[in-house]
N, C-alpha and C positions, 0 to 999 in steps of 0.2 A: 908852561903852566906851573904855578907854585905847588909845592908838596908840603902838607902840614898834617899834624895829628891833633884832633880836638881833645882837650882835657875835660872829661865829663865827670860831673858829680853823680851820685847814685840816683837812679830814677825814683820818683815819688809820685804818689797819687794825689791829684788835686781834686778836692770835693767842691760842690757848689757852696758858695759863701753863706747861703741860708738854706733852711729846710725846703725841700721841693716835693711835689706830689709823688706818691708811690702808686703807680698805676701801670697797666700794660697797654701799649699802643700798637695797633696794627699798621703795617706798612701798606703802601699802595701796590697795585699789581705791576706798576712800573718799577718801584723800588725793589720789589721782590725778585727781580730777574736774577737767575743763577750767575749770569755773566758779571754782575755787580758785586758778587761775594768776594771782595778783596779789599785790602787797605791801600788806598790810593796815596802815593807820595806826592808832595809838592814842596816847593822851596821859594822863599821870598827874601830879598836882600834889602837892607835899610842902611842908608848912609846918615851918620850923625850930622846935625846942623846946630849952629850956634843960635841960641834964643835967649830972650829975657824972661824973667819970672812972670808968669801969667796971672790972671785974676784968681786962679785957684791956689796961688802960691807955689806953682809947680815950675821947676826948671828941668834941665837935662839931668837924668839920674846918672849916678856913677856907673851902674850896670843896668842893662835893660831887663835882665831875666826876672828880678824880683818884682818889678813893676808889671811886666807882662803876666807873670804868675798870678799876682793879685787880681789883675783884670780878667784873667781866664776864669778864676773862681767866681767872680761876679757875673761873667757872661753865662756861666753854666746854670745860674739861677733861672735865666730866661730860656736857655737851650738845654734844659735838664734831661731830655731824652739821651743826649750825647754822653751823659754821665752814667747811663744805664748799661745794660747788656742785651745782646740779641739772643733770643731763644727761638726754637722751632715750636710753633703752635700746632694745633690739630691739623692734620693733613700735610704737615711739613712746611707750611707757610711761616715766614719770619714775622716776629713781633718784637718790640722793644719793651723789656721789663725795666721800668724807670726806678732803679734801685738807689741812685745817688752814690754808687760805688766810686765814681770819679774817673778821671782821665790821667794819662801818664805824662809827666813833665820832667824834662832833663835840663839842667843848667850846665853850660859848657863854655870853654874859652879856647881860642885859637890864636897863635902868634903869627897872624897874617893881617894885612890891611885890605880894605875894600878895593883899592886901586890895583893891588896885586892879583885880586880875583878877576878883575876886568875893569877897564876904564873906557867910557864913563860908567859902564855897568857890566856885570858878568854876562857872558853869552854861553849858551849850552854848546858842547857838553861841559857842565860846571866842574871845576877842578875839585878833586877829593870830595865829591858829593856825599859819599858814604860817611864821611866824618861829620857832616852837617845834619844827618838824620839819626835818630836813636834806633836802637834795636827793637824790632817788633815781632820777632819769631817768623813763622810762616805767614806771609801777607794774605794767603788765601784762606786762613782760618779766621772766621769772624764770630763764631758762636762762643758766648761765654767769656770773651776777652774785651779789654777796653776798646772803645769805638773811636778814640782820638788819642794820638800821640804827638807831643810837641817837644822839640829841642830848640832852645834859644842859645846861640853861640855868639859870645861877645868877641869882637875883633879888636886888634891892637889900636886901630884908629878911632875907636869909639862907636863905630857902626856895629851892626849885628845881623845875624841871619836866623830866620825862623824856618826850621825844617819840620814838616809834619806828615803824618799819615792819618787819613780819615776813612772810615768804612763807607764805601761807595753806596751801599744800600740805604744809608741815612741821608746823604746829601750829594748833589751833583756839583759841578764846578761853581755855579752861581751860588748855591747854598753854602758851600765851603767858604767862598769869599765873603758872603754876608756874615758868617760866624766870625771870621778873622777881623772884619771891619768892626763888629761889635766889640771885640777885644781891644782893638786899637782905639776906638772911640772912648771906651771906659778908661783906658790907660791915659789918654790925652786929657780927659776932663776930670780925673780924680774920682771916677766912679759915677758920674752923672748919667743916670739911665734915661733921662729925658732926651738925650742926643742919639739914642740908638734906634735902629729899625727893629721893631718888635717882631719876633719870629711867629710864624703861623704853621701849625701842623697840617690839619685838613687833608690828610692823605686819601680820604674817601673820595675826593673829586676825581682821582685817577684810578678808579676801581672798575672792574669789568661789569658789564650789564648782565642782568638775568632776565631772559636767556641771552647768551652772547650772540652777536651777529658779526661773523668774520667775512670781510669782503673777498671775492674770488681771487684777487691778486695775492692776498696774503695766504690763501689756501695753497696756491702754487708755490709760494715762498716756503711754506711749512714743509712741503714735500722735499725741498732741497736740503733741509737742515740735516746735519749729521753725515752728509756725503762728503768724503774727501776726494773722491774721483782720482785724478792724476795731478792735483794741484801741488806744485813743489813747495808752496808756502806751508802746506799742512803736513808734508812728509819729511821736511828737512829737520834734523835734530836741533834743539835749541842752541847747542854749543856751536853750531855752524851758521847761526844767524848773526847778522851784522847790523849795528845801528849807526846811522849818520844823521847829522843835522844840516839842513840846507837853508841858507840865508838869502832873502830877496829884499834888496833895497829899493828905494823909490825909482831909480833908473831902470832896474830890472823889470819892475811891474809896468812902468810906463812903456818900455820897449815891447813887452809881451802884449799889452793892450793895443798899442798902436799898430803892430805888424801882424798880429795873429788873431785878435778878436774882430768879429765883423763890425764894420763901421756903422751899419744900420741898426745894431742891437740897441734896443730901448727898453728900459734904461741901460746904460753901459754896464758891462760886466763888473761885478764887485771883485775885490782882490781875492776873496775866498773862492768865488766861482772860477776865476781865471787860473789861480794856482792849483786848485783841485783838479781842474780839467787837464792841465799840463802834466801834473804829477801822475794822474790816473793813466794817461796815455803812455808816458815814459815807463811807468811801472809795468804795464801790460806788455810792452815790447821787451823790457828787460827780463821778464819772467818766461818769455818764449812761448806764450800760449799760441795754439794753432788758430788760424783765421776763423774757422767755423765754430770755435768754442765760445760759449757765452761767458761774459765777464760782467761783474756788477760793481756798483759803487753804493755804499751806504754812508750817509753823513748825518750828524746830529743837528737838530733844529729846536731851539728853545721856544716853548709855547707859553711862557709867562706873558700874561696879557692877552692870550688867545682865547677863543670861545670854547666853553665846555657846557654840558647840560646843567651843571650845578653853578654856573656863573664863571667868571674869569678866574684863572689861577691867581690867587690874591698876592698883593704886595707883602713881602715877608715870608712867603713860602720858600722853604729851604730843602725840600725833598727833590727827587729826580723828576724834572719836568721837561725832559728831552725826548723828542720823537725822532724817528729814523727813516726819512724818505730814502727810496731805493731807485737807482737808475740801472738799466740793463740793456746790453747790446752784445754784439759779437766782437771778438778781438780784431777781426779784419775791418769791420765797420768803424771801430774806434780809432784804429791807427791809419786807416785809409782815407778818412774824410777830413776836411778842414776842421780847425778847432771849434768853429761855430756849431758843428754837429754835436760835439761833446757838451758845449755850453747849453745847447738846447735841451739835451737830456737832463742836465742838472736842473734847469729852470722848470722843466715839465714835472720832475719829481717834487719840486717845491710846491708847484701849483696843485698837485694831487693831494697834498696834505691838508685837505679840507677838514671841517669839524667832524663830518661823518667818518672820514678815514682815520682821524685821530681816535674817535670812539672805537672804531674797528681795530685799530692797532693795540689799544688797551685790552680789548677782548682777545686779540691774537697773543699778546704777551702773557696774559693769564693762562692761555691754553698751553703754553710752554712749561708750565709749572710741573716739576717732577722730572723733566727731561735733563740730560747732561748739558754742560756748557755748549753753546752754539759752535758748530763748525760749518762754515758756509763755503762751498767750493768757489774759488776764483773771485772772492769779494774783497774790495778795497774799502776799509773803514776809515772815516775822517771825522775829526771833531774840531770845531772852531772855538778856541779859548781866548780869542783876542779881546772880547768885549764882556768879560764876566765881572768886571769892576775892580780889578786889583789896583788900578791907579788911584782909587779912593782910600787905600790903606795909608793912613797918616797918623803918626804918633806925635806930631808937632816938633818934637825934639829929634826925630829921625824920619827921613823921607824914603819911601820905596823907590828903588832905582832899577829893579828888575826882578825876574823870577819866572817860574813856570813849573812844568812837569819834568822831573828828571827821569832818566832811564836807568834804573838801578836793579840789581839782583836778577832774578829770572824774568826776562822780558817776554818769554814765549806765550804767556797767557794774556798779554795786553799789547797787541800789535797795531793799535790805532795810530794813525798819523794826526798829530795835533798842530794846529796853527796857533802860534804864540807871538806876542809883540815884545821886541827888545830894542835896544839902541846899539848901533855899531860904533866903531872907533871915531867916526865923524860926528857922533851925537845924533844921527838920523834915526828915525823910527824905521825898523826893519821887521819883516815877518820871518820867523824861523819855523821850519817844519821838520819833524823827525820822520825818518823812513827806516823800516826794518825789513831786511831782505836776506836771502842766502848770499854768501860771499860773492860768488861769480855773478849773480844777478845785480848785486850792488855795484860792481865794477861797470857793468853795462848801463845801469841806471844813471850813474854819474856822467857818463859820456853823453847819454841821451839828453839829460836836462841841460848840460852845457851847450849843446847844439841849439836848443830852443832859446836860451837866454842870449847866447852870442850872436845868433842869426839876427835877432831883433836889434841888438845894439850895433851890429855891423851895418845893417841897412840904414840905421839912424844916422 
């Protein structure tokens, strides 16, 4: 891996390009979750391409940063809450004070080419990722600080890297990508706002009912919160945790599906279902849970376009619109049954996320207000980031070639496994999944996952 140091200019505040409303906006009860009070890092890689001058008189700029900075200012006119600051309103609930104070922008250069970072595209763990992200202080402090940080690093080859942090209370992965696409579209068209997706706030559609109605299964779940039990994941010091990234190519997924997924399963298992089932099983074995102990899986499910009492979550909504189905079983049942058993648990959890259960989950999340961050005994958390729209990030003079969520700094507060898409050395689309485990458990996990993949390929 290459080693380099980014030459950064001084951070500056970028304000909206025009005057914006000064108002206070409430977050939804999904946004307000204590577990989302952090600055989420992300990184996107763009390779320079040769182009002709377009109808706007635009060619490839000498440096990307100035163009991106100007587009960012224009995007903030539409996404003006991001230029404000989070405050605690009455009762401790979060609200955005739309002050127009701006976001942090850093221009940087690095004497490295895109091919040196990875060919055809960089794969995690990204080299020198700390050099591609600007300083944000403590990422768990979100009150009274900028809600968005961006560093644009110009590479020797003409390509560039966008490293960012965004307050997770304001936007989920889909919303963040929508904001980045707005910036790219404005940069590509010279500021033509007719080409962007107009943002929608509408956080009230994901607000608890009065009176609330929490379904019985969530009441039981509530009783488990805060219990560390004897879970090694919750008792291991952060410095003893290890991060690894696991890549699954088309052959790996085909082998797993062909030799481990039930042939009668209809529709066939998705790659997310298949890989989540395998990773959950291997993780459970690696952590050495006793057969009688209950283990859980919690995964994110995007509900954009899903039913709500106030209508559909609208196009352009950039808040948190993710719900979290839960599957539950014992460690013995999980490891002792065929993979079809685990896939069935995942599908049942999906089916249970009905409109009524979504309403109940909003009520449930509101009931957690004022509690400390969630600790859930023996729970594996997974998020699918493959389809949040990053492939639509197009500057015309630079094309996205990869990116995702880097693991940087103190990872102990964010142990979610994320499914991301990348390209391997053959140019094939692959799925990469991060895993965080104590050191000894990671050694065992790597052996377990290798058995699953190799067994399928050997039989093939």
